[in-house]
PAVEX-968430 format. One line per 8 residues: number of its first residue (from 1); their letters; for each residue x, y, z of N, C-alpha, C. Coordinates in nm, 4 decimals. Example, Ala and Ser with C-alpha at 12.3 -4.5 7.8 and 13.67 -1.06 7.14 Angstrom:
2
1	AS	1.3190 -0.5690 0.7800 1.2300 -0.4500 0.7800 1.3200 -0.3300 0.7800; 1.2850 -0.2250 0.7080 1.3670 -0.1060 0.7140 1.2900 0.0030 0.7870
***
This chain:
117
1	MELLHPND	2.3520 2.6069 -0.7603 2.3201 2.4684 -0.8903 2.3150 2.5433 -0.9702; 2.3588 2.5159 -1.0549 2.3027 2.6422 -1.2413 2.2045 2.5957 -1.2822; 2.1334 2.6813 -1.3254 1.9786 2.6916 -1.3221 2.0378 2.6506 -1.4959; 1.9384 2.5774 -1.5639 1.9338 2.5352 -1.7035 1.8131 2.5518 -1.8095; 1.7586 2.5313 -1.8970 1.6158 2.5636 -1.9889 1.7045 2.4639 -2.0638; 1.5506 2.4015 -2.0663 1.5465 2.2742 -2.1821 1.5978 2.2832 -2.2892; 1.6101 2.3881 -2.3351 1.7094 2.3785 -2.5090 1.8030 2.3863 -2.4494; 1.8982 2.4412 -2.3748 2.0314 2.4402 -2.3246 2.1052 2.3062 -2.3191
9	VQQWQRLY	2.0436 2.1826 -2.2859 2.0560 2.0928 -2.2429 2.0658 1.9712 -2.3944; 2.2431 1.9449 -2.3534 2.2956 1.8955 -2.4631 2.2664 1.7555 -2.4604; 2.2651 1.7074 -2.3314 2.2795 1.5306 -2.3113 2.2001 1.5342 -2.1981; 2.0537 1.4109 -2.2004 2.0229 1.3664 -2.0742 2.0621 1.2359 -2.0434; 2.0731 1.2194 -1.8917 2.0965 1.1005 -1.8850 1.9827 1.0130 -1.7881; 1.9917 0.8808 -1.8176 1.9101 0.7894 -1.7523 1.8871 0.8093 -1.5576; 1.8471 0.8724 -1.4718 1.8442 0.8674 -1.3289 1.7953 0.7549 -1.2665; 1.6844 0.7288 -1.3385 1.6073 0.6717 -1.2100 1.4761 0.5643 -1.2621
17	QAANSFEA	1.4824 0.4499 -1.2440 1.3453 0.3995 -1.3247 1.2048 0.3900 -1.1879; 1.1164 0.4302 -1.1925 1.0284 0.4555 -1.0627 0.9469 0.3067 -1.0959; 0.8641 0.2955 -0.9793 0.8151 0.1434 -0.9605 0.6718 0.1898 -0.9911; 0.6254 0.2997 -1.0080 0.4779 0.3622 -1.0774 0.4619 0.4783 -1.1009; 0.3533 0.5465 -1.1452 0.3260 0.6856 -1.1531 0.3372 0.7498 -1.0570; 0.2939 0.7361 -0.9385 0.3166 0.7695 -0.8238 0.4467 0.8043 -0.7919; 0.5135 0.7519 -0.7671 0.6693 0.7407 -0.7103 0.7611 0.8298 -0.8248; 0.7385 0.8076 -0.9818 0.8127 0.9289 -1.0576 0.7259 1.0218 -1.0292
25	GLVQGLLQ	0.6190 1.0559 -0.9961 0.5703 1.2158 -0.9513 0.6357 1.2744 -0.8336; 0.6334 1.1297 -0.7516 0.7147 1.2214 -0.5898 0.8137 1.2678 -0.6427; 0.9295 1.1719 -0.7132 1.0764 1.1910 -0.7660 1.0742 1.3452 -0.7956; 0.9545 1.3284 -0.9339 1.0028 1.4299 -0.9901 0.9914 1.5618 -0.9361; 0.8888 1.5648 -0.8173 0.9008 1.6855 -0.7468 1.0338 1.7038 -0.6760; 1.0563 1.6054 -0.5719 1.1949 1.6458 -0.5202 1.3278 1.6715 -0.6174; 1.3098 1.6434 -0.7070 1.4506 1.6893 -0.7796 1.4063 1.8662 -0.8516; 1.2786 1.8638 -0.9088 1.2530 2.0165 -0.9209 1.2565 2.1220 -0.8200
33	HAAVLVRV	1.1933 2.0310 -0.7472 1.1936 2.1705 -0.6004 1.3677 2.1926 -0.5781; 1.4790 2.1001 -0.6362 1.6413 2.1567 -0.6440 1.6356 2.2099 -0.7419; 1.5855 2.2213 -0.8354 1.6091 2.2951 -0.9691 1.6934 2.1657 -1.0598; 1.6534 2.1033 -1.0780 1.6918 1.9812 -1.1334 1.5837 1.9790 -1.2141; 1.6334 1.9800 -1.3278 1.5285 1.9185 -1.4848 1.5114 1.7988 -1.4604; 1.3821 1.7528 -1.4912 1.3558 1.6505 -1.5253 1.2583 1.6088 -1.6550; 1.3291 1.4754 -1.6997 1.2525 1.4646 -1.8255 1.1801 1.2966 -1.7941; 1.0059 1.2723 -1.8023 0.9703 1.1123 -1.7253 0.9189 1.1044 -1.8944
41	SGEYLAGA	0.9629 0.9586 -1.8732 0.9583 0.9013 -2.0401 0.8679 0.7518 -1.9376; 0.7964 0.6855 -2.0663 0.7356 0.5280 -2.0176 0.5884 0.5676 -1.9422; 0.5641 0.6571 -1.9088 0.4543 0.6230 -1.8064 0.3111 0.6383 -1.8977; 0.3211 0.6383 -2.0658 0.2213 0.5851 -2.0764 0.1897 0.4217 -2.1589; 0.3467 0.3216 -2.0843 0.3699 0.1992 -2.1441 0.3226 0.1086 -2.0594; 0.2520 0.1733 -1.9484 0.2056 0.0798 -1.8559 0.1051 -0.0589 -1.9418; 0.0176 -0.0240 -1.9963 -0.0667 -0.1057 -2.0792 -0.0102 -0.1903 -2.1716; 0.1665 -0.1899 -2.2185 0.2078 -0.2832 -2.2938 0.2935 -0.3640 -2.2319
49	AGELPLND	0.2831 -0.3483 -2.0366 0.3256 -0.4731 -1.9735 0.2896 -0.5893 -2.0136; 0.4094 -0.7092 -2.0466 0.3718 -0.8456 -2.0675 0.3892 -0.8586 -2.2399; 0.4046 -0.7628 -2.2957 0.4588 -0.7538 -2.4522 0.5603 -0.7067 -2.4632; 0.6414 -0.6582 -2.3668 0.7496 -0.5587 -2.4250 0.8987 -0.5925 -2.2819; 0.9938 -0.6192 -2.3006 1.0839 -0.5983 -2.2280 1.0567 -0.5367 -2.0724; 1.0669 -0.5523 -1.9283 1.0533 -0.4556 -1.8350 1.0968 -0.3288 -1.8018; 1.2440 -0.3725 -1.8433 1.2990 -0.2227 -1.8776 1.2716 -0.1143 -1.9434; 1.1473 -0.1960 -2.0775 1.1016 -0.0857 -2.1482 0.9867 -0.0217 -2.1317
57	VGIQLWVP	0.9046 -0.0764 -2.0444 0.7821 -0.0705 -1.9780 0.7696 0.0452 -1.8446; 0.9041 0.0482 -1.7860 0.8997 0.1188 -1.6727 0.9046 0.2563 -1.6912; 0.8958 0.3367 -1.5750 0.8691 0.5158 -1.5943 1.0295 0.5459 -1.5764; 1.0368 0.6153 -1.6410 1.2593 0.6659 -1.6574 1.2319 0.7810 -1.6120; 1.3218 0.8315 -1.5141 1.3808 0.9858 -1.5151 1.4713 0.9739 -1.5386; 1.4927 1.1029 -1.6325 1.6385 1.1511 -1.6954 1.6653 1.3409 -1.6492; 1.7875 1.3111 -1.6211 1.8164 1.4374 -1.6095 1.9257 1.4991 -1.7187; 1.9499 1.6438 -1.6881 2.0821 1.6804 -1.7917 2.2240 1.6519 -1.7806
65	QQQFPCAQ	2.2873 1.5461 -1.8192 2.4291 1.5609 -1.7863 2.4764 1.6133 -1.6862; 2.5106 1.7490 -1.7001 2.5732 1.8733 -1.5798 2.4832 1.8317 -1.4573; 2.3593 1.8432 -1.4396 2.2814 1.8335 -1.3048 2.3021 1.6700 -1.2555; 2.3559 1.5240 -1.3097 2.3326 1.4333 -1.3021 2.4041 1.4159 -1.1445; 2.5346 1.4346 -1.1057 2.5854 1.4469 -0.9452 2.4566 1.5099 -0.8350; 2.4172 1.6163 -0.8665 2.3155 1.6245 -0.7539 2.2127 1.5740 -0.8046; 2.1375 1.5454 -0.8323 2.0081 1.4291 -0.8677 2.0264 1.3004 -0.8086; 2.1237 1.2685 -0.8398 2.1858 1.1653 -0.7998 2.2068 1.1489 -0.6092
73	RIINQYLQ	2.2439 1.2462 -0.6064 2.2524 1.2661 -0.4850 2.1093 1.2718 -0.3895; 2.0124 1.3620 -0.4531 1.8758 1.3382 -0.4273 1.8024 1.1813 -0.4248; 1.8353 1.1490 -0.4982 1.7887 0.9723 -0.5401 1.8383 0.9097 -0.4160; 1.9604 0.9368 -0.4023 2.0316 0.8561 -0.2661 1.9560 0.9146 -0.1130; 1.9308 1.0130 -0.1257 1.8805 1.0569 0.0016 1.7663 1.0080 -0.0172; 1.6546 0.9913 -0.0963 1.5092 0.9577 -0.1191 1.4959 0.7728 -0.0792; 1.5900 0.7054 -0.1165 1.6265 0.5389 -0.0921 1.6488 0.5240 0.0128; 1.7524 0.6082 0.0866 1.7385 0.5648 0.2277 1.6595 0.6084 0.3391
81	QLKHEPAQ	1.5877 0.6889 0.2449 1.4344 0.7556 0.3722 1.3361 0.6352 0.3308; 1.3889 0.5743 0.2055 1.2698 0.4915 0.2376 1.2982 0.3766 0.2938; 1.4320 0.3095 0.3277 1.4800 0.2227 0.4206 1.4486 0.2713 0.5814; 1.4274 0.3677 0.6331 1.4380 0.4057 0.7287 1.2876 0.4526 0.8259; 1.1747 0.4813 0.7241 1.1008 0.5077 0.7500 0.9747 0.3528 0.7377; 0.8877 0.3480 0.8142 0.7838 0.2225 0.8388 0.7013 0.2624 0.6974; 0.6186 0.1641 0.6483 0.5260 0.1987 0.5763 0.4105 0.2590 0.5750; 0.3905 0.2291 0.7154 0.2609 0.3126 0.8073 0.3104 0.3639 0.9316
89	WQCSCGEL	0.1948 0.4535 0.9863 0.2470 0.4858 1.1514 0.1024 0.4144 1.1620; 0.1141 0.4697 1.3083 0.0194 0.3979 1.4138 -0.0243 0.5742 1.4739; -0.1782 0.6572 1.4637 -0.2373 0.6861 1.5354 -0.2387 0.7178 1.7289; -0.2658 0.7549 1.7815 -0.2935 0.7695 1.8908 -0.3579 0.6891 1.9353; -0.5117 0.7128 1.8594 -0.6354 0.6324 1.8308 -0.5917 0.5110 1.7940; -0.5046 0.4498 1.7507 -0.5311 0.3231 1.7471 -0.5169 0.2914 1.5344; -0.5173 0.3285 1.5228 -0.5318 0.2948 1.3765 -0.4004 0.3220 1.2875; -0.4322 0.2185 1.1853 -0.2797 0.2523 1.1031 -0.3049 0.3312 1.0047
97	NYQSFDIC	-0.2034 0.3790 0.9361 -0.2344 0.5291 0.8165 -0.1022 0.4898 0.7368; -0.1131 0.5137 0.6096 0.0113 0.4717 0.5241 0.0841 0.5784 0.5321; 0.2509 0.5842 0.5264 0.3236 0.7001 0.5222 0.3196 0.8418 0.4642; 0.2507 0.7985 0.3750 0.1990 0.9645 0.3026 0.1075 1.0133 0.3505; 0.0015 0.9747 0.4247 -0.1421 1.0548 0.5195 -0.0219 1.1257 0.6061; -0.0856 1.2843 0.6273 -0.0275 1.3343 0.6890 -0.1291 1.3571 0.8174; -0.2418 1.3036 0.7944 -0.3202 1.3289 0.8783 -0.3964 1.1752 0.9153; -0.4024 1.1895 1.0223 -0.4749 1.0106 1.0630 -0.6461 0.9918 0.9632
105	WSCLQDKD	-0.6670 0.9000 0.8868 -0.7635 0.9115 0.8506 -0.8870 0.8884 0.8966; -0.9085 0.8405 1.0841 -1.0116 0.7836 1.1258 -1.0442 0.9054 1.2104; -0.9665 0.9977 1.2615 -0.9829 1.1023 1.3665 -0.9321 1.2068 1.3572; -0.8441 1.2135 1.2216 -0.8237 1.3475 1.1858 -0.7166 1.4245 1.2394; -0.6353 1.3328 1.3223 -0.4840 1.4017 1.4050 -0.3967 1.4148 1.3252; -0.3238 1.5028 1.3773 -0.1634 1.5088 1.2859 -0.0643 1.4304 1.3077; -0.0442 1.3899 1.1569 0.1050 1.2965 1.2629 0.1805 1.3123 1.3541; 0.2516 1.4592 1.3026 0.2867 1.4885 1.3819 0.2511 1.5418 1.5628
113	ETKSQ	0.1460 1.5580 1.5466 0.1142 1.5195 1.7126 0.1531 1.4321 1.7621; 0.0843 1.3184 1.6853 0.1255 1.1529 1.7365 0.2234 1.1470 1.7659; 0.3262 1.1762 1.6962 0.4881 1.1090 1.7299 0.5390 1.1862 1.8328; 0.4859 1.3568 1.8965 0.4901 1.4212 2.0172 0.4252 1.3573 2.2012; 0.3156 1.2589 2.1178 0.2847 1.1768 2.2322 0.3272 1.0963 2.3428
***
């Protein structure tokens, strides 16, 4: 992977439109972890929902054109993972937890320990 500096980027390409700022931050982190430069736009337009077209209000992630193929693979993996992961997991204590929780909110048991039982 070629390391780039933002000043070296000639052309940015829109990669993904996130559902909300939480998802935008998550995807941005995935890309940055793979050394992909990311620009986020539209995060402050949520207040204009209803006044502007939907495509103009969403939070968009942009990457350098030369890093687009790698970034697209990361997005595809992310979307595949979303399809296969349940939105919640059930702890051995019986409580449901959001997928983003690594520890049960009720008994503080680790998610991985629950899966191994």
